[in-house]
Structures are given as structure tokens and as C-alpha cells.
C-alpha positions in Angstrom: -10.3 -22.5 -19.7 -11.3 -20.2 -16.8 -8.7 -17.6 -15.9 -7.1 -17.9 -12.4 -8.4 -15.5 -9.8 -6.3 -12.4 -9.3 -4.8 -13.7 -6.0 -3.8 -17.0 -7.7 -1.8 -15.5 -10.5 1.9 -16.6 -10.6 4.4 -14.1 -9.2 7.8 -14.1 -10.8 11.0 -14.3 -8.7 13.4 -11.3 -8.7 16.4 -11.7 -11.0 19.3 -13.1 -9.1 21.6 -12.4 -12.0 20.7 -8.7 -12.0 21.0 -8.6 -8.2 24.5 -10.0 -8.3 25.5 -7.6 -11.1 24.1 -4.6 -9.2 25.9 -5.7 -6.0 29.1 -6.0 -8.0 28.7 -2.5 -9.5 28.0 -1.0 -6.0 31.4 -2.5 -5.0 33.2 -0.8 -7.9 31.7 2.7 -7.6 33.9 5.6 -6.4 32.9 5.5 -2.7 33.7 3.6 0.4 31.8 0.3 0.4 28.4 0.8 2.1 28.8 4.6 2.4 25.4 5.3 0.6 23.6 3.1 3.2 20.1 2.1 2.3 20.3 3.8 -1.1 22.6 1.0 -2.2 20.1 -1.7 -1.1 17.2 0.1 -2.8 19.0 0.3 -6.1 20.1 -3.3 -5.9 16.5 -4.5 -5.0 15.0 -2.5 -7.9 17.6 -3.9 -10.4 16.6 -7.4 -9.4 12.8 -6.7 -9.5 12.9 -4.7 -12.7 15.2 -7.3 -14.4 17.7 -4.6 -15.5 21.2 -3.3 -14.9 19.8 0.3 -14.9 16.9 0.5 -12.3 14.6 3.5 -12.5 11.6 5.1 -10.9 10.6 7.6 -13.6 7.2 6.0 -14.5 5.1 5.9 -11.4 1.5 4.7 -11.3 -0.6 5.8 -8.3 -4.0 4.3 -7.6 -6.2 5.6 -4.8 -9.0 3.3 -3.8 -12.0 4.8 -2.0 -14.9 3.2 -0.1 -17.1 3.7 2.9 -17.5 1.6 6.0 -20.7 0.6 7.7 -18.9 0.6 11.1 -19.1 4.4 11.0 -22.5 4.1 12.6 -20.6 3.2 15.8 -19.1 6.7 15.8 -15.5 5.6 15.3 -14.3 8.6 13.3 -13.9 12.3 13.9 -15.2 13.1 10.4 -18.6 12.4 8.9 -18.9 9.7 6.2 -19.8 12.2 3.5 -16.1 13.2 3.5 -15.2 10.1 1.5 -17.2 11.1 -1.5 -16.1 14.7 -1.1 -12.4 13.7 -1.0 -12.9 11.6 -4.2 -13.9 14.8 -5.9 -10.9 16.6 -4.3 -8.5 14.0 -5.6 -9.6 14.4 -9.2 -9.8 18.2 -8.9 -6.1 18.2 -7.9 -6.5 19.6 -4.4 -5.5 16.7 -2.2 -2.0 16.0 -1.0 -1.6 12.9 -3.3 -2.8 15.0 -6.2 -0.1 17.6 -5.6 2.6 14.9 -5.2 1.4 13.1 -8.4 1.9 16.4 -10.3 5.2 17.0 -8.7 6.4 13.5 -9.6 4.8 13.6 -13.0 3.1 10.3 -11.9 -0.1 8.8 -13.3 -2.9 9.1 -10.7 -6.2 7.4 -10.9 -9.0 7.4 -8.3 -11.1 4.3 -8.0 -14.6 4.4 -6.3 -15.5 1.1 -4.8 -18.7 2.4 -3.2 -19.6 5.3 -1.0 -22.5 6.1 1.3 -22.8 9.6 -0.3 -22.0 9.7 -4.0 -19.1 11.9 -5.0 -20.0 15.4 -6.2 -18.4 14.5 -9.6 -17.8 11.3 -11.6 -15.4 13.0 -14.1 -12.0 11.3 -13.8 -13.2 8.7 -11.3 -12.9 5.0 -12.2 -16.2 3.4 -11.3 -15.8 0.1 -9.6 -18.7 0.5 -7.2 -19.6 -2.7 -5.3 -22.1 -1.3 -2.8 -22.7 1.9 -0.8 -20.0 0.9 1.6 -19.5 -2.3 3.7 -21.8 -3.6 6.4 -21.1 -2.8 10.1 -18.2 -5.1 10.9 -19.0 -4.8 14.6 -22.2 -6.7 14.1 -21.9 -8.8 10.9 -19.4 -9.6 8.2 -18.3 -6.5 6.4 -18.8 -8.0 3.0 -19.9 -11.2 1.2 -17.5 -13.5 -0.5 -18.7 -12.3 -3.9 -18.1 -8.7 -2.8 -14.6 -9.6 -1.7 -13.9 -11.1 -5.1 -15.2 -8.0 -6.8 -12.8 -5.8 -4.7 -9.8 -8.0 -5.3 -10.5 -8.0 -9.0 -10.9 -4.2 -9.1 -7.4 -4.0 -7.6 -6.1 -6.4 -10.1 -7.5 -4.3 -13.0 -5.7 -1.3 -11.5 -2.5 -3.3 -11.6 -3.2 -4.1 -15.3 -3.6 -0.5 -16.1 -0.3 0.3 -14.4 1.3 -2.4 -16.6 -0.3 -1.0 -19.7 1.4 2.3 -18.8 4.7 0.5 -18.4 5.0 1.6 -14.8 8.3 1.0 -13.1 6.8 1.4 -9.6 3.2 1.1 -8.3 1.8 3.0 -5.3 -1.5 2.2 -3.8 -3.4 4.8 -1.7 -6.8 4.7 0.1 -9.6 6.9 1.3 -12.5 5.9 3.5 -13.9 7.4 6.7 -13.7 4.6 9.3 -11.0 2.6 7.5 -8.5 2.7 10.3 -11.1 0.8 12.4 -11.4 -1.8 9.7 -7.7 -2.0 9.1 -6.9 -2.4 12.8 -9.5 -5.2 13.1 -7.9 -7.0 10.1 -4.5 -6.6 11.6 -5.6 -7.8 15.0 -7.2 -10.9 13.5 -4.1 -11.7 11.3 -1.6 -11.1 14.1 -3.6 -12.4 17.0 -3.1 -9.1 18.8 -5.6 -7.3 21.0 -7.3 -4.2 19.8 -5.6 -2.0 22.3 -2.2 -2.9 20.8 -3.1 -1.7 17.2 -5.9 0.9 17.3 -4.9 4.5 17.0 -6.4 8.0 16.5 -7.1 7.6 12.8 -8.6 10.9 11.7 -7.7 12.6 15.0 -9.7 10.9 17.8 -8.9 11.9 21.4 -8.1 9.4 24.1 -11.8 8.8 24.8 -12.5 8.3 21.1 -9.6 5.8 20.8 -10.9 3.9 23.8 -14.4 3.7 22.2 -12.8 2.6 18.9 -11.0 -0.2 20.8 -14.3 -1.4 22.3 -15.9 -1.5 18.8 -12.9 -3.5 17.4 -13.1 -5.9 20.3 -16.8 -6.6 19.5 -15.9 -7.2 15.9 -13.1 -9.6 16.8 -15.4 -11.5 19.2 -17.9 -11.8 16.5 -15.3 -12.9 14.0 -13.6 -15.6 16.1 -10.1 -17.0 15.7 -10.1 -17.7 11.9 -6.9 -16.1 10.5 -7.3 -17.2 6.9 -6.6 -13.9 5.0 -9.6 -14.1 2.7 -12.0 -14.9 5.5 -10.5 -12.0 7.6 -10.8 -9.5 4.7 -14.4 -10.5 4.1 -15.3 -10.4 7.8 -13.5 -7.3 8.9 -12.1 -5.5 5.9 -13.1 -2.7 3.6 -13.6 -2.7 -0.1 -10.6 -0.4 -0.6 -8.4 -2.6 1.7 -9.3 -5.7 -0.3 -8.8 -3.9 -3.6 -5.3 -2.8 -2.4 -4.4 -6.4 -1.6 -5.5 -7.4 -5.1 -3.5 -4.5 -6.6 -0.3 -5.5 -4.8 -0.5 -9.1 -5.9 -1.5 -8.0 -9.4 1.4 -5.6 -9.7 3.9 -8.2 -8.6 2.4 -10.7 -10.9 3.0 -8.3 -13.8 6.6 -7.6 -12.7 6.0 -4.1 -11.1 7.6 -3.4 -7.8 5.3 -1.8 -5.2 6.1 1.1 -2.8 3.9 0.5 0.2 2.4 3.5 2.0 1.4 3.7 5.6 -0.8 1.9 8.1 -3.8 0.9 6.0 -1.8 -0.1 2.9 0.5 -2.1 5.1 -2.5 -4.0 6.6 -3.5 -4.8 3.0 0.1 -5.9 2.3 0.1 -8.1 5.4 -3.1 -9.8 4.2 -1.8 -10.2 0.7 1.5 -11.6 1.9 -0.3 -14.1 4.1 -2.2 -15.1 1.0 0.8 -15.1 -1.3 4.1 -15.2 0.6 6.0 -14.8 -2.7 4.7 -11.2 -2.9 6.9 -10.1 -0.1 10.0 -9.7 -2.3 8.2 -7.2 -4.5 7.3 -4.8 -1.6 9.4 -1.8 -0.7 8.2 0.2 2.3 8.0 4.0 2.1 7.6 5.4 5.5 6.9 4.7 9.2 3.4 6.0 9.9 2.6 7.8 13.2 -0.4 5.5 13.6 0.6 3.3 16.6 -0.1 -0.1 15.1 2.2 0.5 12.1 5.3 -0.5 14.1 3.9 -4.0 14.8 2.9 -4.4 11.1 6.4 -3.5 9.9 7.9 -6.0 12.4 5.5 -8.7 11.1 6.6 -8.1 7.5 10.3 -7.7 8.4 10.2 -4.3 6.8 12.4 -1.2 7.1 10.8 1.9 5.7 12.7 4.5 3.8 11.4 7.5 5.7 10.1 8.4 9.2 8.4 11.8 9.0 5.5 11.3 11.5 3.0 11.2 8.7 -0.4 9.5 9.0 -2.4 11.1 6.1 -2.9 8.1 3.9 -3.9 8.5 0.3 -0.5 7.1 -0.7 1.1 10.4 0.3 3.9 9.0 2.3 4.9 6.7 -0.5 4.8 9.6 -3.0 7.1 11.6 -0.7 9.6 8.7 -0.7 9.8 8.5 -4.5 12.6 11.2 -4.8 14.7 9.1 -2.4 14.1 6.0 -4.7 15.0 8.1 -7.7 18.2 9.3 -6.0 19.2 5.7 -5.3 18.7 4.8 -9.0 20.6 7.9 -10.2 23.6 7.2 -8.0 23.7 3.5 -9.0 23.4 4.2 -12.7 25.5 7.4 -13.0 28.4 7.2 -10.6 31.8 6.3 -12.1 33.6 3.1 -11.1 37.1 3.3 -9.8 38.4 2.0 -13.1 36.3 4.6 -15.1 37.6 7.5 -13.0 41.2 6.3 -12.6 40.8 6.4 -8.8 42.8 4.0 -6.7 40.7 1.6 -4.8 42.5 1.1 -1.5 40.8 -2.2 -1.0 
């Protein structure tokens, strides 16, 4: 019997029993009700998702998906395309922000190459999932074929399986790809029926003139694409290999019972596509931070998401999610370690 496609795999429901137990415990801890704010909700959500009375975020799996974009010929980035391959090497050498944070968190980090225009200077430590030397120019033709989309989704699903093999308690997806804010903005515009001007931002650091040109390129891509909002069609037409792989990884993680901590703008675009494909995924997504990329606010609204942090970050790589992990860990420590009123012999005025 053929196996279901990664995006068709069943996603379990969070444990209502463990949610109710966690809520009850929060009401008995030695503090005024609600005084720990969002930390209480984070712990309760993780307890339900992890199917446990003692939620945790000690075992973190981080996967950074990298790929190049044919739309770069339209001069939509402040950096040359060769930087994608160079940054892959920097990730595995330990010099990138996400590499530093992975060490700091004692998290497992893997770097997945889905296809670059310029090969990375090293292949040591890189998971080879190359599909092509980047996508096609989405301003003029579909970014990828249906077969390539399926390859990217499956690569993401395999990353989720590796996280499950490592018994990860939390999955973080990151991305690298010069030109990928153009692709992500186009995907978001198509899914939300928004104009390019509402969602396109500076990406790698474009000035006002550069952003205006980027908007024009996205408008051409949207005109070519048409009004189809079916998520798989949108991803193939306007997406990037790494964006599609992220969508597959998010669905694959949830299907294996691993909560996901969503990073910034590009990963949130992948999350939106994945949730449009699989609405039952939404329960498994926690949102790490509010990116400075302008379109992120609209995406968070569409997903009814309240991020943990707002630090004006827009680096990508999964860095914002990694920075949020200590807050998640604090929420779990407080939930698991605080005494109840009965334990401490403290009178509960209520």
C-alpha cells in the first residue's frame, strides 16, 4: 500500500486531559491567578501538545533549509546569490547567529541544502537534499514543477522524522536563500489576496527605491500567477524550495507529536501555506517573535498568532525562535517547579 504524502499524514489533537490538568495546576501555584501572564499559557499549551503533566523544552531540534531563487535575476536583493552557498558553509562552521544560539541552547542543528546557484564551499555537515540549482524566475514562470514541490515537501518531512528520532520536544525551522523575502511575499500575497505593496519589505536591507522595485517584480509574478489560492499551487508557482520544505517540516513535526516554534516572516509564510493545507496544524504552532519585516504583522493576524517576543529582529535562520527558547524553558520550569498553596502551607485568599 502506498504511503500517504507528507502533507496528508494524520495530525493528532492536543491532549485535552493534560490541558485541563495543567490549567488546574496553574490555579493552585503560589501566585495570584494569571500573574505570570503568557508564561502560564505557554506551559499549558506545551503540556497539552506534549501529552504530559511536566512540559519541557530541553531537547530542541533546529533545521535550517537553504535554497536559491531564480527571481534574483530581477535584482531584488542587496546581496549576491553566491551568499546562500557561503552562508551554508558558515552555518556548519559555527559562525552564524543560529549556530551560536544552537550551541548556547545545546540544541541539535542541521543544515539542509535544497539547491543553490553556487555550490557551498563545503559539504561536510550539510544534509544534501538538492532539487535543482535554485528555483525558476517566479516573475516570468512557475518557480518549480509539481514534482519539485513534492521533493521539497518530502525533504521537510524527513527533517521532521530526524527530529522525532532525536526525541525532540520542540522543532524550530530556519531558512537561508538570497531573494527569499520576494518569494515569501509573493506567496503571502496570493494566499491572503493582498497587494504586493502591503507585504513587501526591505529583506536583506533594500532602500526605498529597492523596495519599490521589489513590489513591481512581485506584482508581475502575481499577475502571471492569477487568482488561484490553493496552497500547493501557490507554493509551486511562487514559492522557494526552502519555503516548501519548511511547510513539509511543520506538518511533519505536528504529525509526529512535536510542537513547533515558528520563526519570523519567511517561516510564518510557510506556516500560513501549511495551515491552509492542513488547518489541524495550527494547534501545534507557537510563534516566537514579531519580525521587523513589515508583512509579518498581517501574517500573524491571519494566523491569530501572538508571538512571544518583539525585538525588532529580521535576520531569519531560525534565530528569533532560538532566542525565544529561554522564555519557553522558563515557562516550563515555573509550571513544573513552583509549589502549590497546599504544598507551601500558604493561605489562598480565593
